[in-house]
C-alpha positions in Angstrom: 26.6 12.7 10.3 27.4 15.8 7.6 27.7 12.6 4.6 24.1 11.3 5.4 23.1 14.8 6.2 24.2 15.9 2.4 22.8 12.5 0.4 19.4 13.7 2.7 19.5 16.9 0.6 20.8 15.9 -2.4 18.0 12.3 -2.4 15.3 13.9 -0.5 15.5 17.9 -1.0 15.7 20.8 1.8 12.4 19.9 3.4 12.6 16.3 3.9 16.3 16.4 4.8 16.3 18.1 8.4 13.0 16.1 9.7 15.9 12.5 8.7 18.7 13.9 10.0 16.7 14.0 12.8 15.5 10.9 13.4 18.6 9.4 12.0 20.6 11.1 15.1 17.8 10.0 17.7 17.8 6.3 16.1 22.0 6.3 16.8 21.7 7.3 20.4 22.1 4.5 23.2 18.7 5.5 24.3 17.0 4.0 21.1 15.3 0.9 21.2 14.1 -1.5 18.4 10.7 -2.9 19.6 8.7 -5.9 17.7 6.2 -4.2 17.9 5.7 0.1 17.9 2.6 1.7 18.8 3.4 4.5 17.2 0.4 6.7 16.3 0.6 7.3 13.0 -2.9 10.1 13.3 -4.9 9.5 10.8 -5.6 12.8 10.3 -3.4 15.3 7.3 -0.5 17.0 9.1 0.0 18.7 5.6 -2.1 19.4 2.7 1.3 20.1 0.6 2.8 16.7 -0.9 7.1 15.5 -1.4 7.4 15.4 -4.8 6.8 11.9 -5.8 10.9 11.4 -6.4 11.2 12.6 -2.3 8.2 9.9 -1.3 9.9 6.7 -3.3 13.5 7.0 -1.7 11.7 7.5 1.8 9.8 5.1 1.3 12.7 2.9 0.2 14.4 3.9 4.0 11.2 2.9 5.9 11.7 -0.4 4.1 15.2 -0.9 4.7 14.8 -0.5 8.4 11.6 -2.1 8.7 13.0 -5.7 9.3 15.4 -5.4 11.8 14.2 -1.8 13.0 10.4 -1.9 13.2 10.1 1.5 15.7 12.9 3.1 13.4 10.9 3.1 10.5 7.8 3.5 11.8 9.4 6.8 13.5 10.8 7.6 10.1 7.2 7.5 8.5 5.6 9.9 11.5 7.8 12.3 10.5 7.0 11.9 6.2 3.7 11.6 7.6 4.0 14.9 9.0 4.8 16.4 5.6 3.2 15.0 3.3 -0.1 13.1 4.5 -1.3 11.2 1.4 -3.8 8.4 0.7 -1.3 6.3 -1.4 1.1 7.0 0.9 -0.6 5.5 3.8 -1.3 2.2 1.9 2.1 2.0 1.1 3.3 1.8 4.8 0.3 -0.3 5.3 1.2 -3.2 3.1 4.7 -3.5 4.1 3.9 -2.8 7.7 1.8 -6.1 7.6 4.0 -8.1 5.6 6.4 -7.3 7.8 3.6 -9.0 10.9 2.9 -5.9 12.5 -1.1 -5.3 12.0 -1.5 -3.1 14.5 0.7 -1.0 12.9 -0.8 -1.2 9.9 -4.7 -0.3 11.4 -3.3 2.4 12.4 -1.9 3.8 9.0 -5.2 2.9 7.7 -7.8 5.0 10.1 -9.9 7.1 7.2 -8.2 6.5 4.6 -11.1 4.4 3.2 -13.1 7.7 4.3 -11.2 10.0 2.7 -11.8 7.9 -1.0 -15.0 7.5 -3.3 -16.1 3.9 -3.2 -15.4 4.1 -7.0 -11.6 5.2 -6.0 -9.2 1.3 -6.7 -8.0 2.6 -3.7 -11.2 2.3 -1.5 -11.0 -1.3 -1.6 -7.1 -1.5 -1.5 -7.8 -0.2 1.5 -10.8 -2.1 2.8 -8.7 -5.4 1.9 -5.6 -4.8 4.3 -7.6 -3.4 7.0 -9.5 -7.2 6.3 -5.7 -8.9 6.4 -4.9 -6.8 9.6 -7.8 -7.8 11.9 -7.5 -11.5 10.9 -3.5 -11.5 11.7 -5.1 -9.8 14.9 -7.6 -12.7 15.2 -10.7 -10.4 15.3 -12.6 -12.3 12.4 -15.9 -10.7 12.9 -14.9 -7.5 11.9 -12.8 -8.4 9.4 -16.1 -9.7 7.3 -17.3 -7.3 8.3 -14.9 -5.5 6.6 -14.9 -7.8 3.6 -18.6 -6.9 2.7 -18.0 -3.0 2.6 -15.0 -4.1 0.4 -17.4 -6.3 -2.2 -20.1 -2.8 -2.7 -16.5 -1.2 -3.2 -15.5 -3.2 -6.0 -19.8 -3.4 -7.6 -19.3 0.3 -7.4 -15.3 0.4 -9.2 -16.3 -2.0 -11.3 -19.5 -2.4 -12.4 -22.7 -4.3 -11.5 -22.1 -7.1 -13.8 -18.2 -7.3 -14.3 -17.3 -10.9 -14.7 -14.9 -10.3 -11.2 -17.9 -10.0 -9.2 -18.6 -14.2 -9.3 -14.6 -14.6 -8.3 -15.1 -11.8 -5.0 -18.3 -13.2 -3.9 -16.2 -17.4 -4.0 -13.8 -15.8 -1.8 -16.0 -14.2 0.3 -17.9 -17.0 1.2 -14.8 -18.9 2.0 -13.8 -15.9 4.1 -16.5 -16.4 6.6 -16.6 -20.6 6.2 -12.4 -20.9 7.1 -13.2 -18.1 10.1 -16.3 -20.4 11.0 -19.0 -17.2 10.4 -21.8 -17.6 8.8 -22.6 -16.3 5.3 -23.8 -12.8 5.2 -26.6 -12.6 3.0 -25.3 -10.4 0.9 -23.4 -13.3 -1.2 -27.1 -15.7 -1.9 -28.8 -12.4 -3.1 -25.7 -10.8 -5.3 -25.1 -14.6 -6.7 -29.1 -14.7 -7.4 -29.0 -11.0 -9.0 -25.2 -12.0 -11.0 -27.4 -16.0 -12.5 -30.0 -14.0 -14.5 -27.1 -12.7 -16.6 -27.3 -14.6 -20.0 -25.2 -17.8 -20.0 -21.5 -18.1 -20.9 -20.9 -20.8 -23.6 -19.5 -23.8 -20.6 -16.1 -24.7 -19.9 -13.8 -28.0 -19.9 -14.5 -29.1 -16.1 -10.6 -29.8 -15.2 -8.1 -26.5 -15.3 -7.0 -25.6 -19.0 -3.1 -25.5 -19.0 -1.1 -23.2 -20.9 3.0 -23.3 -22.2 4.5 -20.2 -22.0 8.2 -19.8 -23.6 10.0 -16.9 -21.4 12.5 -15.6 -21.2 14.0 -13.2 -18.3 16.4 -10.5 -17.0 16.0 -11.6 -13.5 18.0 -13.2 -11.1 17.7 -17.0 -10.0 16.9 -17.8 -6.7 17.3 -21.1 -6.8 13.8 -21.4 -5.7 12.1 -24.7 -6.4 8.8 -23.0 -6.1 8.0 -21.9 -9.8 6.4 -18.7 -8.2 9.5 -17.2 -6.6 12.2 -19.3 -8.8 13.4 -15.5 -9.9 13.6 -12.0 -7.7 13.6 -8.5 -8.4 18.0 -8.5 -9.2 19.6 -8.1 -12.4 20.9 -11.3 -13.7 21.9 -12.7 -17.5 19.2 -14.3 -19.5 17.8 -17.1 -18.9 14.7 -19.0 -21.5 13.0 -21.4 -20.2 8.7 -22.9 -20.8 6.2 -22.5 -18.1 2.6 -24.3 -17.2 0.2 -22.4 -16.2 -3.6 -23.5 -15.0 -6.7 -21.6 -16.3 -9.3 -22.7 -13.8 -12.7 -24.5 -14.7 -15.2 -21.2 -15.1 -12.4 -19.2 -15.8 -13.5 -15.2 -16.3 -12.9 -14.0 -19.2 -9.8 -11.0 -17.9 -9.3 -12.1 -14.8 -6.9 -13.7 -13.1 -8.4 -15.5 -10.4 -5.9 -16.1 -7.7 -7.2 -16.2 -3.6 -8.6 -13.3 -1.7 -6.0 -10.6 0.0 -6.9 -12.2 2.9 -6.8 -15.6 2.6 -3.8 -17.4 4.4 -4.8 -20.8 3.1 -1.5 -21.6 1.6 -0.9 -22.7 -2.4 -3.3 -21.2 -4.6 -6.1 -24.2 -6.2 -5.9 -24.8 -9.8 -9.4 -26.3 -9.3 -10.7 -22.4 -8.4 -7.3 -20.2 -9.3 -5.1 -19.2 -11.9 -1.5 -21.1 -10.9 1.7 -21.3 -12.0 1.9 -24.8 -11.9 5.0 -25.8 -13.3 8.7 -24.0 -14.5 11.8 -25.8 -16.7 14.7 -24.0 -17.5 16.0 -24.7 -21.2 19.5 -24.3 -23.2 19.0 -21.0 -25.7 18.9 -24.0 -28.4 16.4 -26.0 -26.6 14.4 -23.1 -26.2 14.7 -22.0 -30.0 13.8 -25.7 -31.1 10.6 -25.9 -29.4 9.1 -21.9 -29.8 10.1 -20.7 -32.7 9.4 -22.8 -36.1 6.3 -22.6 -38.2 3.4 -21.3 -36.2 3.1 -17.4 -34.8 3.6 -16.6 -31.8 2.5 -13.6 -29.4 4.5 -12.3 -27.0 3.8 -10.2 -23.7 6.5 -7.5 -21.5 4.8 -7.0 -18.3 4.9 -3.3 -16.7 5.9 -1.8 -13.4 5.4 -3.2 -10.3 4.5 -6.8 -11.4 6.6 -10.3 -10.2 7.7 -12.8 -12.0 5.1 -15.2 -11.2 2.0 -12.3 -12.0 3.6 -11.6 -15.6 3.4 -15.2 -16.2 -0.3 -15.5 -15.1 -0.9 -12.4 -17.1 1.1 -13.8 -20.2 -1.0 -17.1 -20.2 -4.4 -15.3 -19.2 -4.0 -13.3 -22.6 -3.1 -16.5 -24.9 -6.1 -18.2 -23.5 -8.7 -15.2 -23.5 -7.8 -14.7 -27.0 -7.5 -18.4 -27.9 -4.5 -17.7 -29.5 -3.7 -20.3 -32.4 0.3 -20.1 -32.0 2.9 -20.3 -29.2 2.7 -18.3 -26.0 5.6 -16.2 -24.7 6.8 -13.9 -21.9 9.2 -11.5 -20.7 9.9 -10.8 -17.4 12.8 -8.0 -16.3 13.3 -7.3 -12.9 10.5 -5.1 -11.5 10.8 -4.6 -7.8 6.7 -5.5 -7.3 6.5 -2.6 -5.4 4.6 0.4 -6.2 7.3 2.4 -4.7 10.2 1.0 -6.4 9.2 3.1 -9.4 12.8 4.8 -10.2 14.4 0.9 -9.9 12.3 0.0 -12.0 12.7 3.0 -14.5 16.8 2.9 -14.0 17.1 -0.6 -14.9 15.9 -0.4 -19.4 19.8 0.1 -20.0 20.9 -3.5 -17.5 18.1 -5.7 -18.7 18.5 -4.9 -22.9 20.9 -7.0 -23.8 19.0 -9.8 -22.5 16.2 -8.6 -24.3 17.5 -8.2 -27.3 18.6 -11.3 -27.3 15.6 -12.8 -26.2 13.9 -10.9 -29.4 16.7 -13.0 -31.8 15.5 -16.5 -30.4 11.6 -15.5 -31.2 11.7 -14.1 -33.9 13.6 -17.1 -35.7 11.5 -19.5 -38.0 8.8 -18.6 -40.2 6.1 -17.5 -38.4 5.4 -14.0 -37.2 6.2 -12.9 -33.6 3.2 -10.5 -31.9 4.2 -8.4 -29.4 2.2 -6.8 -26.3 3.7 -4.3 -23.7 2.2 -3.2 -20.6 3.1 0.5 -18.8 7.0 0.9 -17.9 7.5 -2.3 -20.5 7.4 -0.6 -23.0 9.9 1.3 -22.4 12.1 -1.8 -22.3 11.0 -3.4 -25.4 11.3 -0.5 -27.7 15.2 0.0 -26.6 15.6 -3.3 -27.3 13.5 -3.7 -30.7 15.3 -0.4 -32.1 18.7 -2.0 -31.4 17.6 -5.8 -32.3 16.4 -4.4 -35.7 18.7 -2.5 -36.7 21.3 -5.1 -36.6 18.8 -7.5 -38.0 17.5 -6.2 -41.0 16.0 -10.0 -42.2 13.6 -10.1 -39.4 10.3 -8.2 -39.2 7.8 -8.4 -36.7 3.3 -8.6 -36.8 1.1 -7.0 -34.9 2.9 -4.2 -32.2 0.7 -3.8 -29.1 1.1 -1.0 -27.2 -0.5 -0.8 -24.0 -0.8 2.5 -21.5 2.8 2.8 -22.5 4.7 4.6 -19.7 6.5 6.3 -22.7 7.6 10.1 -23.2 5.7 11.0 -26.8 9.0 12.5 -27.5 10.9 9.2 -27.0 8.2 6.8 -28.9 7.9 9.4 -32.0 12.0 8.9 -32.5 11.6 5.0 -32.4 8.5 4.8 -34.2 10.0 5.3 -37.8 12.3 2.0 -37.9 9.4 0.5 -36.2 6.6 1.5 -38.1 8.7 0.2 -41.6 9.0 -3.6 -40.1 6.1 -4.0 -38.4 2.7 -5.4 -39.2 1.3 -2.9 -37.8 2.4 -0.5 -34.7 -1.1 0.0 -32.3 -0.6 2.3 -29.1 -4.1 1.6 -26.1 -4.4 5.2 -24.1 -6.7 6.2 -21.5 -7.7 9.7 -20.2 -8.9 7.5 -16.6 -5.4 5.9 -16.3 -4.4 7.0 -12.9 -0.7 5.5 -12.7 0.2 7.5 -15.6 -0.8 10.4 -13.8 1.4 9.1 -11.3 4.2 8.8 -13.9 3.7 12.1 -15.7 4.3 13.7 -12.0 7.1 12.2 -10.9 8.9 12.8 -15.4 8.1 16.1 -15.8 5.6 15.1 -19.0 3.0 13.6 -20.0 3.1 9.7 -20.6 2.2 8.8 -24.7 -0.1 6.1 -22.8 -2.3 9.0 -21.0 -4.9 10.6 -23.7 -3.3 13.8 -22.3 0.3 13.2 -23.7 -1.2 10.5 -26.2 0.6 10.7 -29.9 -2.1 12.0 -32.3 -1.8 12.1 -36.0 1.7 10.0 -36.5 1.4 7.9 -40.0 2.0 4.1 -39.1 0.8 4.3 -36.0 -3.1 4.6 -35.1 -4.0 5.5 -31.3 -7.0 4.1 -30.0 -8.9 5.2 -26.9 -9.9 3.7 -24.4 -10.7 6.0 -21.6 -14.4 4.1 -20.6 -12.3 0.2 -20.2 -11.4 0.9 -16.6 -11.1 -2.5 -15.5 -8.8 -2.6 -12.6 -7.4 -0.6 -9.5 -5.5 2.1 -11.5 -7.0 2.2 -14.6 -4.3 1.1 -16.0 -4.8 -2.5 -16.7 -7.2 -2.5 -19.1 -5.4 -4.2 -22.0 -6.3 -7.5 -20.4 -8.8 -6.6 -18.1 -11.4 -5.6 -20.5 -13.1 -7.7 -22.7 -13.8 -4.6 -25.6 -10.1 -4.4 -25.0 -9.4 -8.2 -25.5 -11.9 -8.3 -28.2 -10.0 -5.7 -30.5 -6.5 -7.0 -29.9 -8.0 -10.3 -30.8 -9.0 -8.5 -34.3 -6.1 -7.7 -34.8 -3.6 -10.6 -33.8 -6.4 -13.6 -35.3 -7.6 -11.4 -37.6 -5.2 -9.2 -39.2 -7.9 -6.2 -39.2 -7.4 -2.8 -39.6 -9.5 -0.4 -37.1 -12.2 0.8 -39.6 -12.4 -3.0 -40.3 -12.8 -4.1 -36.8 -16.3 -3.9 -34.7 -14.9 -2.4 -31.4 -13.7 0.8 -33.0 -15.5 4.0 -34.1 -13.0 7.1 -35.9 -11.8 9.8 -33.4 -11.5 13.5 -34.5 -8.0 13.3 -35.3 -6.3 11.6 -38.5 -5.5 7.9 -36.9 -6.8 7.7 -33.6 -10.3 5.1 -33.0 -12.4 5.3 -29.9 -12.7 2.0 -27.8 -16.6 1.1 -27.8 -17.9 -0.8 -25.0 -21.0 -1.7 -26.9 -18.9 -3.8 -29.9 -18.9 -7.1 -30.5 -18.1 -9.7 -27.7 -15.2 -11.5 -27.3 -16.7 -14.6 -27.5 -18.6 -14.0 -30.9 -15.7 -13.1 -32.6 -13.3 -15.6 -31.7 -15.8 -18.2 -33.4 -15.9 -16.1 -35.9 -12.4 -17.1 -36.4 -12.4 -20.0 -35.9 -15.6 -20.3 -38.7 -13.4 -18.0 -41.3 -10.3 -21.0 -40.8 -12.3 -23.9 -40.6 -14.9 -23.4 -43.0 -13.3 -20.6 -45.3 -16.7 -19.8 -48.0 -18.5 -22.0 -46.1 -18.2 -19.7 -42.8 -21.6 -17.8 -43.7 -24.1 -20.6 -44.3 -22.5 -23.0 -41.7 -23.2 -19.6 -39.1 -27.1 -19.5 -40.4 -27.6 -23.4 -40.0 -26.2 -23.7 -36.3 -28.5 -20.4 -35.3 -31.5 -21.9 -37.0 -31.1 -25.4 -35.1 -29.4 -23.9 -31.4 -31.7 -23.7 -28.9 -32.7 -20.5 -27.1 -30.3 -18.1 -25.6 -27.4 -20.3 -27.7 -29.6 -19.1 -31.1 -28.9 -15.5 -29.7 -25.4 -16.0 -29.8 -25.0 -17.5 -33.3 -27.6 -15.3 -34.6 -24.4 -12.3 -33.2 -22.1 -14.2 -34.7 -24.1 -14.7 -38.2 -24.3 -10.8 -38.0 -20.5 -10.9 -37.9 -19.9 -12.8 -40.7 -22.0 -11.3 -42.6 -21.4 -7.7 -42.0 -17.2 -8.0 -41.4 -16.2 -11.9 -42.4 
């Protein structure tokens, strides 16, 4: 036990070491049993107001995950000890999610007791807690209680995302499906909310069939050998593998939303008529990949962030290309994220292992005449910036187009050091930051310094770097994925990758107080209107204004208002 005690003191700190060593001793005793359905209390009342440092919590949670499959009683006993030292909503949510995934719904509910009550409805964790409760109640056969919690969850989503968020329609569809699948009467809330949302201005029609988006990908994840494209790659590091995948976008797709089955759904595979689906995947040789992806057309590369699976990143890459109506080739690079909230340390430590693969991928992606535009998110910026600097130094003849750093989980000083070569070799470098990004606030506590994507640590006044303050754009559970979900952000990105406009010429930004700081407007021009403006300019050139004026005069009802908005944009910014 001496070696284990030393490990605990080093990895978890002195405060956690004593409890964990005692825990290990009890688990090693002949009397210790590993029951399949442990019933430890996991008290809902906070044990301590002083939280473990984040690094200690991450390591303790990793130990919990290691014990859970084979020794669930030991795992939950360890969880009880950790909660006694630091009882936080985040830790309880992570424990509950793991318990549910391992087939222990009763223990998941025990972890979740009173978690939602501690949090305001606008807090993303409030919604997450109720989603886990729904799944646990269904696993225990209590559909009525699950339905009641689902109604409360919908109200939480509405409180957080806004009364007319495009995500609400998908939430109502999931609520109706939950009632139908369990033989329950649909609650009146569904009809009431659909009637309220239908009163909003109509959107332009979409095709009846799912739309296929082909994405050319590279990954440093090790292949699993699974036939299912969604499970083709795991979370271990492997050599670069390249290929082509197809994601289908459902009819009626809502801008900024990745439509997926509800968190509590047990119906199997997603339905392409209702959900965004990774449908196909084909591995290609380097030569076949380069010949297919990288010629005269521009490309849009997405590099995902922390806590993202290969499948989830592929769906986001396709959604971005679809919502932006990108005219070139969508591309995607996936590094081996663990795909779990508390896998942060492992993800952060994998940058160097994936660097050679990403450098090689960038060499393939920049071949040909077309420009490569890049959008990186969160921790993906660490992976990208490390590899991109080396690639650009090794290939002085290569350039990139727009470089977009979305909510970067990068230290400001690191970005400042790398900026000169990025600024010199990119069309434009743009950073999106927010003061409401909870994920980056947590990252700051782990790393000890503010992150560049948090407005508290965002680099301001640096020549060659446009910083966009997106603080009002909370569109996901943590206010962290606004870059791909909030229509104003998508409209601003469209202004760059399709129209190549600097901030002063984009209708979505206003000047900030500092040099090169811009404020993102939530009342700026609409994404759909901007897409049409670009189409008209591309197809009709100098006649674009006249064409829009003709269509505005001929369009009926609500469509006339739409074309008037397009005409105004062309006249003021075209």
